[in-house]
KOLLUM-322859 format. One line per 10 residues: number of its first residue (from 0); their letters; for each residue x, y, z negated of C-alpha. Coordinates in steps of 0.001 Angstrom, whole numbers. Last residue first. Example, Ala and Ser with C-alpha at 12.3 -4.5 7.8 and 13.67 -1.06 7.14 Angstrom:
KOLLUM-322859
1	SA	13670:-1060:-7140  12300:-4500:-7800
END
This chain:
KOLLUM-322859
295	VIPAKPPLTS	-9072:1660:1426  -10005:5585:3273  -9970:5364:6865  -8535:9193:8490  -11003:11826:9042  -10199:14054:6108  -6714:14178:7083  -5927:13795:9606  -7348:14548:13763  -6727:12342:16101
285	TTSTLSPVAA	-9435:10270:15526  -9254:6296:16411  -11507:4881:13436  -11412:1618:13309  -10984:1166:9739  -14952:2154:9479  -15629:4748:6577  -15764:4045:2478  -18040:5059:754  -17283:7157:-2133
275	TSTPSATTTV	-17118:5282:-6135  -15295:8093:-7187  -12767:7512:-10065  -12873:9264:-13714  -9571:10373:-15323  -8426:8664:-18263  -6163:9792:-21256  -3331:7752:-22860  -2632:6628:-25814  566:5497:-27982
265	AAAVPPVSAA	221:4294:-31307  2422:1450:-31373  4448:1892:-34625  1737:690:-36938  1325:-2431:-34372  5043:-3066:-34563  7078:-2870:-31547  7381:-4596:-28117  3794:-3198:-26702  5107:467:-27658
255	HRALQADRLT	8589:521:-26069  6165:19:-22914  3478:2460:-23687  6140:4694:-24076  8210:4046:-20645  5422:4386:-18869  3692:7541:-20797  6912:9452:-19227  6866:8122:-16004  2986:9923:-16157
245	KVPENSRDVH	-520:9366:-15830  -764:5876:-17304  -4221:4838:-16702  -5519:1516:-18932  -6261:-1854:-17515  -2113:-2176:-17604  -947:-3274:-14017  1497:-860:-13581  3491:-1592:-9812  7270:-2397:-10890
235	QLSRLGRELH	7251:-6113:-9961  6409:-5194:-6601  8584:-2900:-5553  10800:-4964:-4780  8842:-6720:-2595  10030:-10545:-1941  10555:-11454:1413  9367:-14237:3367  6499:-11552:4391  3596:-14439:3878
225	WQAYAAVIGS	5015:-15753:947  4880:-12048:-469  1677:-10503:194  -90:-14421:-632  1970:-13811:-4254  1060:-10831:-5162  -2763:-10926:-3922  -3290:-13683:-6116  -1648:-12012:-9048  -3735:-8646:-8301
215	AQSKVRDAAG	-7139:-11015:-8362  -5764:-12377:-11629  -5444:-9152:-12918  -8825:-7381:-11753  -10629:-10657:-12782  -9677:-9888:-16771  -9973:-6374:-15865  -13901:-7051:-14939  -15061:-6061:-11852  -16909:-2922:-11061
205	DATSWDGSLL	-14639:-1057:-9155  -14530:-4492:-6810  -18271:-4238:-6009  -18429:-458:-5748  -15800:-391:-3024  -16930:-3103:-764  -13941:-2374:1430  -13784:-5960:3287  -11003:-7120:1867  -10937:-5920:-1721
195	ASLLGLTAAD	-14624:-7044:-1398  -13682:-10119:-759  -11294:-10225:-2967  -13066:-9430:-5830  -15811:-12168:-4621  -12827:-14951:-5295  -12391:-13418:-8852  -15952:-13405:-9906  -16539:-16813:-8471  -14107:-18771:-10244
185	LRPTGPPALE	-10717:-19377:-8913  -8745:-23095:-8996  -4693:-23726:-8987  -3860:-26369:-7024  -2433:-28927:-9264  -2309:-31727:-6975  -2766:-30598:-2803  -6051:-29346:-2064  -7257:-30773:1556  -10476:-32798:-144
175	DAVVGGLQVV	-11215:-30223:-2212  -11848:-27709:452  -9541:-24838:742  -9583:-21538:35  -6764:-19090:1299  -4167:-19380:3743  -2336:-22849:3667  1182:-21477:1714  -703:-19410:-651  -3789:-22476:-2154
165	FASHPGAAGS	-6473:-21373:-3146  -9372:-24149:-4581  -12556:-22693:-5063  -14571:-23472:-2447  -17684:-22053:-1174  -17708:-22505:1403  -18619:-23936:4892  -15971:-26282:6437  -12935:-24059:8484  -10624:-27468:8095
155	VACDFFSPAW	-7751:-25382:7022  -8674:-22050:5441  -12055:-23660:4267  -14843:-21118:3703  -14716:-18427:995  -12036:-16197:512  -10101:-16895:3632  -7234:-14812:4313  -6144:-12445:7164  -2574:-13534:8271
145	GAMSLARLLY	-2961:-12011:11951  -1104:-8178:11281  -4068:-6663:10258  -5096:-9112:7964  -1759:-8969:5854  -2323:-4674:6181  -6160:-5748:4995  -5205:-8197:1461  -2028:-5626:1016  -4220:-1914:1631
135	SDLTLSSGHE	-6717:-4030:-964  -4747:-4988:-3242  -2510:-1324:-3394  -5908:-66:-4173  -6560:-2370:-6787  -3707:-1374:-8488  -4510:2416:-8502  -7425:2210:-9673  -10366:3787:-7445  -10824:8044:-6161
125	GRSLSRLAGV	-7707:8984:-7997  -6943:11162:-5002  -3815:10871:-4406  -4248:7297:-4594  -7338:7384:-1622  -4730:10132:256  -2130:6938:-42  -4357:4349:1237  -6286:6026:4069  -2420:7467:6024
115	LLLYQQHTAD	-1925:3226:5417  -4763:1963:6999  -4209:4845:9776  -956:3561:10858  -2100:197:10660  -4587:182:12992  -2613:2857:15438  -1006:-441:16332  2615:-1794:15360  4717:-2221:18348
105	ADTLKDATEV	8222:-427:17380  7762:-3218:14347  5394:-3819:11088  5134:-5890:8040  8920:-5205:6323  8726:-1076:6329  4427:-1151:6533  5292:-3447:2803  7862:-829:1487  5500:1877:2275
95	MASAATYSGY	2655:90:453  4979:-1102:-2742  6164:2445:-2966  2238:3692:-2717  1020:1304:-6019  4522:2450:-8037  3774:6049:-7510  -124:5581:-7988  505:3825:-11329  3113:6222:-12370
85	DSAIEAGYSA	1017:8815:-12269  2155:12727:-10970  4255:11460:-7957  1614:10468:-6209  195:14313:-6524  3302:15545:-5399  4183:13302:-2275  429:13779:-865  888:15952:1638  -797:16650:4863
75	ITVAQTITDL	-495:17350:8357  2884:19212:7670  4812:19939:10802  8169:18411:11682  10717:19544:14906  14025:18306:16274  13785:14757:15070  16845:12612:16303  16251:8856:18136  18355:6217:17188
65	SRGEFFQVDA	20187:3428:19574  20227:5707:23074  18727:8500:22274  14969:9576:22558  14511:13183:21190  11688:13575:18631  8811:15934:18064  7128:15392:14383  3643:15763:13385  3733:14719:9703
55	VMFPELRAGF	2456:12601:6806  4677:12508:3492  4460:9411:2025  8266:9592:1435  9473:12703:2402  10165:14278:5532  8373:17780:5055  10117:18298:1807  12391:21194:3801  12683:20272:7532
45	KSATRRVGKA	14388:23813:8408  17211:22526:5893  18098:26205:3854  19496:23478:814  20884:21314:3420  19877:17489:2720  17698:17936:6059  21034:19021:8520  20454:16410:10954  17187:14210:10934
35	VARIKGHQRS	17706:10260:11797  14863:8432:13665  13797:5107:13406  10891:4585:14466  7629:1623:13843  4625:1846:16077  4846:4069:18595  1350:5640:18517  421:6370:15259  3947:6354:13554
25	LMTVIRDAEG	5660:4699:10858  7744:6354:9402  11604:5308:8841  14103:8529:8700  17961:8784:8709  19247:11527:6910  21836:13838:7514  24066:16474:5683  27865:14938:4787  27203:11708:6813
15	LKHTRLVVVE	23622:9895:6808  21663:9200:3750  18850:6889:3501  15152:7691:4040  11152:5664:3680  8380:5102:4950  7566:9121:6193  3883:8935:7589  4205:9834:11327  2061:11352:14074
5	DRYLPM	3678:11739:17231  6393:13707:19629  7618:12911:22639  11065:14155:24637  13598:12077:26316  11080:9969:28195
END
C-alpha cells in the first residue's frame, strides 16, 4: 500500500536537514508511526501547525522503506494552545505523550490511541485536575499494555483483599506474608483513589483530599517508571501542587516563593472550576473525533 491514511495524535518531532522534521505519531489503526514532513519548518509550509505535539489530525502517508512521508494533513482537533497556556496541563500532557511513545509500537491497539486523545481533550478543557488526569492515563495505559495493577486482591496469590502492602515490582498490593520487609502500607483512602483513577470514577477522584492525591501520585509514578523500564523525563517537571498554576511564569514565581521568607512569598493564583461530567466507555470505536473520543 504505497498510500494510506489514518487519524493520528502527534507525540513528538525532531529536526531533519534544513527544512524537514521527523514526526512521531500514535495512530488509530497503524500503531506508532514515524514519518518525514518535508518543508514543515518553512514559513509557508502547507502543514502549518497541524503536526505539532498534542495535535490530532487526519494524515495521508506515502509508504517508504525505512520512513514514511507525510503528503497531507487535516486538523481534527487542536489541543495544543489550551494545554500550553496552563503549566500543570502542559507538563502532564508532556508526560502522557512521552509514555505513549515508550509504551507503544507499530502493533499498538486503537484503544491506546483513544485513551490518549481523550486524556489530552480532558486536559485542554480543564475537566479534572491535571495531576489526576495524568495519573488516570498512566494507570489505564499500563493496564491496556498488560500491566494492570491490583489495588484490592493480592497481586501474587490472588487472595481476596483488602490488602495494604503495595509492592511496585509485584504489580500491586500483596498479602502480608508475601510482603518484603519494609514494604510501605497504603491507607484505605489512597487505595480507593487509585482504584477510582483506574476505573474512571471521577466523583471519587475529584473529591479526594490533597494528602491522598499526593500519595497516590507517588505510587503511580513509581509504578509507571518501573514497568516502562526507563525513566520518564517529563515526570520530574509535572506540577503536583494543590493550587492551580495557570502559566509557566506563575510556576516560576511559585517555585521562587517557596525558597524565600514568608513575608516575600505573597504569590497568589486563581483557581478554576473543574467538571464532574460522566466518563464514556474506553471501548468506544466511533470514527468521528471529537467529541466522541473517550474522556479520561
